[in-house]
C-alpha positions in Angstrom: -74.4 -59.7 47.9 -75.3 -57.9 44.7 -78.1 -55.9 46.3 -75.6 -54.8 49.0 -73.2 -53.7 46.2 -76.0 -51.8 44.5 -76.6 -49.8 47.6 -73.0 -48.7 47.9 -73.4 -45.0 47.0 -76.0 -44.3 49.6 -73.9 -46.2 52.2 -70.9 -44.1 51.6 -72.7 -40.8 51.3 -74.5 -40.8 54.7 -72.5 -37.8 55.9 -73.0 -35.7 52.8 -76.4 -34.2 53.6 -74.8 -32.6 56.7 -72.6 -30.6 54.4 -73.7 -27.3 52.8 -74.8 -27.7 49.2 -71.7 -25.7 48.1 -69.4 -28.2 49.7 -71.3 -31.1 48.2 -70.8 -29.8 44.7 -67.1 -29.2 45.5 -66.4 -32.6 47.0 -68.6 -34.9 45.0 -66.9 -34.5 41.6 -63.5 -35.3 43.2 -65.0 -38.7 44.4 -66.9 -39.7 41.2 -64.4 -38.7 38.6 -61.9 -41.6 39.3 -64.9 -44.0 39.2 -66.0 -42.4 35.9 -62.5 -42.8 34.4 -62.5 -46.6 35.4 -66.0 -46.9 34.0 -64.7 -45.6 30.6 -61.9 -48.2 30.6 -64.4 -51.0 31.4 -66.7 -49.8 28.6 -63.8 -49.7 26.1 -62.9 -53.3 27.0 -66.5 -54.4 26.6 -66.8 -52.5 23.2 -63.6 -54.1 22.0 -64.8 -57.5 23.0 -68.2 -57.0 21.2 -66.5 -55.8 18.0 -63.8 -58.5 17.8 -66.0 -61.4 18.7 -68.8 -60.0 16.7 -66.5 -60.1 13.6 -65.4 -63.6 14.5 -69.1 -64.7 14.8 -69.7 -63.4 11.3 -66.7 -65.3 10.0 -68.1 -68.5 11.6 -70.8 -68.5 8.9 -68.0 -69.3 6.4 -67.8 -73.2 6.4 -64.0 -73.4 6.1 -63.5 -71.1 9.1 -66.6 -72.0 11.2 -65.7 -75.7 11.3 -62.0 -75.5 11.9 -62.4 -76.4 15.6 -64.7 -79.4 14.9 -61.6 -81.5 15.1 -59.9 -80.9 18.5 -56.5 -81.9 17.1 -56.8 -79.5 14.2 -58.2 -76.7 16.4 -55.3 -77.1 18.9 -52.6 -77.1 16.2 -53.9 -74.0 14.4 -54.5 -72.3 17.8 -50.9 -72.9 18.7 -49.6 -71.7 15.4 -51.7 -68.5 15.5 -50.8 -68.1 19.2 -47.1 -68.3 18.3 -47.6 -65.6 15.7 -49.3 -63.4 18.2 -46.7 -64.0 20.8 -43.9 -63.2 18.4 -45.6 -59.9 17.4 -46.2 -58.9 21.0 -42.6 -59.7 22.0 -41.3 -57.7 19.0 -43.4 -54.7 20.0 -43.0 -54.6 23.7 -39.9 -56.5 24.8 -37.4 -53.9 23.5 -39.3 -51.2 25.4 -38.5 -52.8 28.8 -34.7 -52.3 28.5 -33.1 -54.0 31.6 -36.2 -56.1 32.4 -37.0 -57.2 28.8 -36.7 -60.9 29.6 -39.3 -60.6 32.3 -42.0 -59.8 29.7 -41.4 -62.8 27.4 -43.4 -65.4 29.4 -46.4 -63.1 30.0 -46.5 -62.0 26.4 -46.3 -65.6 25.2 -49.2 -66.6 27.5 -51.2 -63.6 26.1 -50.4 -64.6 22.5 -51.5 -68.2 23.1 -54.7 -67.1 24.8 -55.5 -64.8 21.8 -54.6 -67.6 19.4 -57.1 -70.0 21.0 -59.7 -67.3 21.3 -59.5 -66.4 17.6 -59.7 -70.0 16.3 -62.5 -71.0 18.8 -64.2 -67.6 18.5 -64.8 -68.4 14.8 -66.2 -71.8 15.7 -69.9 -72.2 14.8 -70.6 -73.7 18.2 -69.2 -70.6 20.0 -71.6 -68.4 18.0 -74.6 -70.4 19.3 -73.3 -70.6 22.9 -72.6 -67.0 23.7 -75.8 -66.8 25.8 -74.7 -69.8 27.9 -71.2 -68.5 28.3 -72.4 -65.1 29.7 -74.9 -66.6 32.1 -73.1 -69.6 33.7 -70.7 -70.0 36.6 -68.9 -66.9 37.8 -69.4 -64.8 34.7 -72.7 -63.3 35.8 -71.1 -62.2 39.1 -68.2 -60.6 37.3 -70.5 -58.9 34.8 -72.7 -57.7 37.5 -69.8 -56.1 39.5 -68.5 -54.5 36.3 -71.9 -53.3 35.3 -72.6 -51.7 38.7 -69.2 -50.0 38.5 -70.1 -48.6 35.1 -73.5 -47.4 36.2 -71.9 -45.6 39.2 -69.4 -44.0 36.8 -72.0 -42.9 34.3 -74.4 -41.7 36.9 -71.5 -39.6 38.3 -70.6 -38.2 34.9 -73.1 -35.3 35.6 -70.6 -34.1 38.2 -67.5 -34.7 36.0 -66.0 -31.7 34.3 -66.0 -32.3 30.5 -66.7 -36.0 30.6 -66.3 -36.4 26.9 -62.6 -35.3 27.2 -61.9 -38.7 28.8 -63.3 -40.5 25.8 -61.3 -38.3 23.4 -58.2 -38.8 25.5 -58.6 -42.6 25.2 -58.0 -42.3 21.4 -54.7 -40.6 22.1 -53.3 -43.3 24.3 -50.0 -44.8 23.0 -50.5 -48.6 22.9 -46.9 -49.1 21.7 -44.0 -46.9 22.8 -44.1 -43.6 24.6 -45.6 -41.6 21.8 -42.3 -40.2 20.5 -42.2 -39.1 16.8 -39.3 -37.8 14.8 -39.9 -35.6 11.8 -37.1 -34.5 9.5 -37.9 -31.5 7.3 -35.7 -30.0 4.5 -36.0 -26.3 4.1 -34.7 -24.8 0.8 -31.9 -22.3 1.0 -32.6 -18.5 0.8 -32.4 -16.7 -2.6 -28.9 -15.1 -2.7 -30.3 -12.0 -4.5 -32.3 -11.0 -1.4 -31.4 -10.5 2.2 -32.1 -13.0 5.0 -35.1 -11.0 6.2 -36.7 -11.2 2.8 -36.3 -15.0 2.5 -39.4 -17.0 1.8 -41.3 -18.7 4.6 -42.0 -22.2 3.3 -45.2 -24.0 4.3 -44.8 -27.4 5.9 -47.0 -30.4 5.9 -46.7 -31.6 9.4 -49.4 -33.2 11.6 -49.3 -32.6 15.4 -51.6 -31.8 18.3 -50.1 -29.3 20.7 -52.8 -30.1 23.3 -51.4 -33.7 23.6 -47.7 -32.8 23.5 -45.8 -33.3 26.7 -42.5 -32.4 25.1 -41.2 -30.9 21.9 -37.7 -30.6 20.6 -36.5 -28.7 17.5 -33.0 -29.0 16.1 -31.5 -27.5 13.0 -28.2 -27.3 11.2 -28.9 -23.8 9.8 -30.5 -20.7 11.2 -34.2 -20.7 10.7 -37.3 -18.8 11.7 -40.6 -20.5 12.6 -43.8 -18.5 12.0 -47.6 -19.1 11.6 -48.0 -17.4 8.1 -46.2 -16.9 4.9 -46.3 -13.0 5.0 -45.1 -10.8 7.8 -48.3 -8.8 7.8 -50.2 -12.0 8.5 -48.2 -13.1 11.6 -50.4 -13.4 14.7 -47.3 -13.6 16.9 -43.5 -13.0 16.6 -41.6 -15.7 14.8 -39.3 -18.0 16.8 -35.6 -17.9 15.8 -33.4 -21.0 16.1 -29.8 -20.6 15.3 -27.7 -23.3 13.7 -26.7 -26.1 16.1 -29.2 -24.8 18.7 -31.6 -27.2 20.5 -35.0 -25.7 21.4 -37.0 -27.7 24.0 -40.6 -27.1 25.0 -42.3 -28.9 27.9 -45.9 -28.6 28.7 -45.4 -29.0 32.4 -43.2 -25.8 32.4 -46.1 -23.9 30.9 -43.9 -22.4 28.2 -45.2 -20.8 25.0 -44.9 -23.5 22.3 -42.8 -22.5 19.3 -45.1 -24.0 16.8 -48.6 -22.6 15.9 -51.6 -24.3 17.3 -52.9 -25.1 13.8 -50.4 -27.4 11.9 -51.5 -26.1 8.6 -50.2 -22.6 9.5 -46.6 -23.8 10.1 -44.1 -22.0 8.0 -40.3 -22.1 8.2 -37.8 -19.6 6.8 -34.2 -20.7 6.0 -31.9 -17.7 6.5 -28.9 -19.3 4.9 -28.0 -20.2 1.3 -27.7 -23.9 1.8 -30.7 -26.2 2.5 -31.5 -26.6 6.1 -32.4 -29.8 7.9 -34.9 -29.2 10.7 -35.6 -32.2 13.1 -38.8 -32.0 15.1 -39.2 -34.6 17.9 -42.5 -34.7 19.6 -43.6 -36.8 22.6 -47.4 -37.0 22.9 -49.6 -38.0 25.8 -53.3 -38.0 26.2 -54.9 -34.7 27.3 -55.8 -36.6 30.5 -52.7 -38.8 31.2 -54.6 -40.9 33.7 -56.8 -42.3 30.9 -53.8 -44.5 29.9 -54.3 -46.6 33.0 -58.0 -46.8 32.3 -57.4 -48.1 28.8 -55.1 -50.7 30.5 -58.2 -51.9 32.5 -60.1 -52.1 29.2 -57.3 -54.3 27.7 -57.5 -56.5 30.8 -61.3 -56.9 30.3 -60.8 -57.9 26.7 -58.1 -60.5 27.7 -60.5 -61.9 30.3 -63.2 -62.4 27.7 -60.6 -64.0 25.4 -59.5 -66.3 28.2 -63.1 -67.3 28.8 -63.6 -68.3 25.2 -60.3 -70.2 25.0 -60.8 -72.0 28.2 -64.4 -73.0 27.8 -64.3 -74.0 24.2 -60.8 -75.6 24.0 -61.0 -77.5 27.3 -64.7 -78.3 27.8 -64.2 -81.2 30.3 -61.9 -79.2 32.5 -64.2 -76.2 32.3 -67.2 -78.3 33.3 -65.4 -79.6 36.4 -64.2 -76.0 37.2 -67.8 -74.7 36.8 -69.2 -77.4 39.0 -66.6 -76.8 41.7 -67.1 -73.0 41.6 -70.9 -73.3 41.9 -70.7 -75.7 44.8 -68.1 -73.6 46.8 -69.8 -70.3 46.2 -73.1 -71.7 47.4 -71.5 -72.6 50.8 -72.4 -70.5 53.9 -68.7 -70.0 54.7 -68.1 -68.3 51.3 -70.9 -65.8 52.0 -69.6 -65.2 55.5 -66.0 -64.5 54.2 -67.3 -62.1 51.5 -69.4 -60.3 54.1 -66.5 -60.1 56.5 -64.3 -58.7 53.8 -66.8 -56.0 52.7 -67.6 -54.9 56.3 -63.8 -54.9 57.2 -63.0 -52.7 54.2 -65.8 -50.3 55.1 -64.5 -50.1 58.7 -61.0 -49.6 57.7 -62.0 -46.7 55.5 -63.4 -44.7 58.4 -61.2 -46.0 61.2 -58.7 -43.4 62.5 -55.3 -45.0 62.3 -53.7 -41.9 63.9 -50.6 -42.1 61.6 -50.2 -38.4 61.1 -51.1 -38.3 57.4 -50.5 -42.0 56.4 -54.1 -43.2 57.0 -54.6 -43.9 53.3 -51.5 -46.2 53.3 -52.7 -48.0 56.4 -56.2 -48.3 54.9 -54.8 -49.8 51.7 -52.4 -52.2 53.5 -55.0 -53.5 56.0 -57.6 -53.9 53.3 -55.6 -55.9 50.8 -54.1 -58.0 53.5 -57.6 -58.8 54.8 -58.8 -59.8 51.3 -55.8 -62.1 50.8 -56.2 -63.8 54.1 -59.9 -64.4 53.6 -59.2 -65.7 50.0 -56.5 -68.1 51.3 -58.9 -69.5 53.9 -61.5 -70.0 51.2 -59.0 -71.7 48.9 -57.7 -74.2 51.4 -61.2 -74.9 52.6 -62.4 -75.5 49.0 -59.4 -77.8 48.3 -60.4 -79.9 51.3 -64.1 -80.1 50.3 -63.7 -80.3 46.6 -60.8 -82.7 46.5 -60.1 -84.5 49.8 -63.7 -85.1 50.8 -64.7 -86.2 47.2 -61.8 -88.7 47.2 -62.7 -90.0 50.7 -66.4 -90.1 49.8 -65.7 -91.9 46.5 -67.4 -89.1 44.5 -64.1 -88.7 42.6 -64.4 -92.3 41.4 -67.8 -91.6 39.9 -66.3 -88.6 38.1 -63.3 -90.4 36.8 -65.4 -93.3 35.6 -66.5 -90.9 32.8 -64.1 -89.9 30.1 -62.2 -87.6 32.5 -58.5 -88.2 33.2 -57.0 -87.6 36.6 -55.0 -84.7 35.2 -58.3 -83.1 34.0 -59.8 -83.7 37.4 -57.1 -81.9 39.3 -56.9 -79.1 36.8 -60.7 -78.6 36.9 -60.8 -78.6 40.7 -57.9 -76.1 40.9 -59.5 -73.8 38.2 -62.8 -73.9 40.0 -61.1 -72.9 43.3 -59.3 -70.1 41.6 -62.6 -68.9 40.1 -64.2 -68.7 43.6 -61.2 -66.8 44.9 -61.3 -64.4 41.9 -64.9 -63.5 42.5 -64.1 -62.8 46.1 -61.3 -60.5 45.1 -63.5 -58.7 42.6 -66.4 -58.2 45.0 -64.4 -57.0 48.0 -61.9 -55.2 45.7 -64.8 -53.2 44.1 -65.8 -51.9 47.5 -62.2 -51.1 48.2 -61.6 -49.1 45.0 -64.8 -47.1 45.5 -63.8 -46.3 49.1 -60.2 -45.6 48.0 -61.5 -42.8 45.8 -63.4 -41.4 48.7 -60.6 -41.8 51.3 -58.6 -38.7 50.3 -61.8 -36.6 50.7 -62.6 -38.2 54.0 -59.2 -37.5 55.4 -59.1 -34.0 54.1 -62.5 -33.3 55.8 -61.4 -34.8 59.0 -58.3 -32.6 59.1 -60.2 -29.5 57.8 -58.0 -29.3 54.7 -59.0 -28.2 51.2 -60.5 -30.7 48.9 -57.9 -32.6 46.9 -58.0 -32.9 43.1 -59.5 -36.1 41.7 -56.2 -37.3 40.4 -55.2 -38.1 44.0 -58.0 -40.6 44.4 -57.4 -42.1 41.0 -53.7 -42.6 41.6 -54.5 -44.3 45.0 -56.8 -46.6 43.1 -54.3 -47.5 40.4 -51.6 -48.0 43.0 -53.9 -50.5 44.8 -54.7 -52.6 41.7 -51.2 -54.1 41.2 -51.1 -55.0 44.9 -54.4 -56.8 44.6 -52.9 -58.6 41.5 -49.8 -59.7 43.4 -51.8 -60.9 46.4 -54.1 -62.8 44.1 -51.1 -64.6 42.6 -50.0 -65.5 46.1 -53.4 -66.9 46.8 -53.1 -69.0 43.7 -49.9 -70.5 44.9 -51.4 -71.4 48.2 -54.4 -72.8 46.4 -52.1 -75.0 44.2 -50.3 -76.3 47.3 -53.7 -77.0 49.0 -55.0 -79.0 46.0 -51.8 -81.0 45.8 -51.9 -81.8 49.5 -55.7 -82.6 49.4 -54.9 -85.6 47.3 -53.4 -87.3 50.4 -54.3 -85.3 53.5 -57.7 -84.4 55.2 -58.9 -80.9 55.5 -57.5 -80.1 59.0 -54.0 -81.3 58.3 -54.1 -79.5 54.9 -55.1 -76.3 56.7 -52.3 -76.5 59.2 -49.6 -77.4 56.7 -50.7 -74.6 54.3 -50.5 -72.1 57.2 -46.9 -73.3 58.1 -45.9 -73.1 54.4 -47.4 -69.5 54.2 -45.4 -68.4 57.3 -42.2 -70.0 56.2 -42.7 -68.8 52.6 -42.8 -65.2 53.8 -39.6 -65.8 55.8 -37.7 -67.4 53.0 -35.7 -64.3 52.0 -34.7 -63.4 55.6 -33.7 -67.0 56.1 -31.4 -67.0 53.0 -30.0 -63.6 54.0 -29.3 -64.7 57.5 -27.5 -67.9 56.2 -24.9 -65.8 54.4 -21.6 -65.7 56.3 -22.6 -68.6 58.6 -21.2 -72.2 58.5 -21.9 -74.3 55.4 -24.6 -76.5 57.2 -26.7 -73.5 58.1 -26.3 -72.0 54.6 -27.3 -75.4 53.1 -30.5 -75.7 55.1 -31.4 -72.1 54.4 -31.0 -72.6 50.7 -32.9 -75.9 50.9 -35.9 -74.2 52.4 -35.7 -71.5 49.7 -35.9 -74.2 47.0 -38.6 -76.4 48.6 -40.9 -73.7 50.0 -42.2 -71.0 47.7 -40.7 -67.6 48.2 -43.9 -65.7 48.9 -41.8 -62.5 49.4 -42.0 -62.2 45.7 -45.6 -61.3 46.1 -45.2 -59.3 49.3 -45.0 -55.6 48.6 -45.4 -54.5 52.2 -42.2 -52.4 52.1 -43.4 -50.6 49.0 -46.7 -49.8 50.6 -44.9 -48.6 53.8 -42.7 -46.2 51.8 -45.6 -45.0 49.7 -44.0 -46.2 46.4 -46.2 -47.5 43.6 -45.6 -51.1 42.5 -44.4 -50.9 38.8 -46.5 -52.9 36.5 -43.5 -54.7 35.1 -43.0 -56.2 38.5 -46.2 -58.1 38.0 -44.7 -59.7 35.0 -41.8 -61.0 37.1 -44.2 -62.3 39.7 -46.2 -64.0 37.0 -43.1 -65.8 35.8 -42.5 -67.2 39.3 -46.2 -68.1 39.7 -46.2 -70.2 36.4 -42.9 -71.9 37.2 -43.9 -72.8 40.7 -47.5 -73.8 39.8 -46.2 -76.2 37.1 -43.9 -77.8 39.7 -46.8 -78.1 42.2 -49.0 -79.6 39.5 -46.4 -82.2 38.7 -46.1 -83.1 42.4 -49.9 -83.3 42.6 -50.0 -85.7 39.7 -47.4 -87.9 41.4 -49.4 -88.0 44.6 -52.7 -88.5 42.9 -51.6 -91.0 40.1 -51.4 -94.0 42.4 -54.1 -93.0 44.9 -56.6 -95.8 45.4 -60.0 -94.2 44.9 -62.0 -97.3 45.6 
């Protein structure tokens, strides 16, 4: 599969030689620039991981820190304490920014804080320092690193065609990790000398730091009449000063292409107070990166860092569950069915990218909808099949009895099997999703060529990619719920019955909301059964964004937080049911 992925650029560029050279140089940068932007985000995540865990590895040489996790009890207690500190800090920083949906962020931020707490404590463990080579070469990690590495190589190779590639790197440093980049500066300007007229008043220099190139909006308010200039003396002015009367509000927006009232060099800012009393000038700036799209690329980098942290926390803090998950993932990914499903997904996505849907301009939407649905269906088939082979068949074949005869509890057995199944599904999503994202960057170009339109700007392809990523995340969560149900049922049912029942649950789960809505206004019995189904069967409409795709709206990232809350709550309930079903199961 990796060689097929490595040959991706040549596969997608078969029709480029038929174009004149001038058209190739016009269209190719539009395709590769979104890939380069994502590659920058991946590299930032990798660099952050190397720096943070490199520092933790150095701290592991200090005996008090390097041996904290030698005692699992002590390691867990300190990890939970540090995780609670991280969670409190994250909630303090980000929850107030969500306004109406602030409560939605609490559980995801707490989960991130706990992962970071465990990652820091076990990242300082002396065993972790020695086992980094094993961690990066076992299980699904090499597959994920290979996909990310190939994506980075594609982006770096295409940087030759990117206009000012270093601007993307510099813009990454301007990303506002907290807040929207709004700063409020309050300046006090001394009053004018009463012995001279207002025109002869002094222009006072101001020590203010700002970058006009990164400002999206600038507002200046004053309680006295002032003049803003770029020098202290009239003869040194390079442009006419800007006058702001008392009580006036001056607003500059970059998108309006107005002339900014402040000089480009902050050291040249001078303000004259034309009245006798001191003036209070309030400058409010809202800054964004020079390339706004880089903010989403930085988000990808943060996700990469969190994935590395999750790997450290999971592998080192729960070694038995990790060993079972690793074994399950290896066995399932080596099956012929898995390779067939991945190949079907890749081929299907490629076909969808060139298939004429004849939707009068909505081919991109249909391509996106068809592709993500295909990935989800294939992943669900794999999840249910893996549950049958990894749980049901091992119980029937008494292999589970051999595993549980070792110091492994039934709880760890089920968690390990479920984690392994989720790993296999995650690799499937990443492999097929990588093809989808590369083709998504090319799709606007392909449609423009087919309709003889001008080449779109690269931002179009990038926005299509970033609108696809949250949809993939939601469908991955939906697959995780089906996988949890399949594992729970596999403790009692064979593969075929499990497959049929999961299919029924999937269909009913996607009809839960319409059932509840139709029950309103009917008799109490109908309403009771409608609400009962909504409680017993998972409401998969939470993860279904078909209406958003059909209307062309982008799924807000905070919606993923709400879906994550539902996933955690339902997965915990399913896990408790699975333990009840498996606790008294006779394995002999």
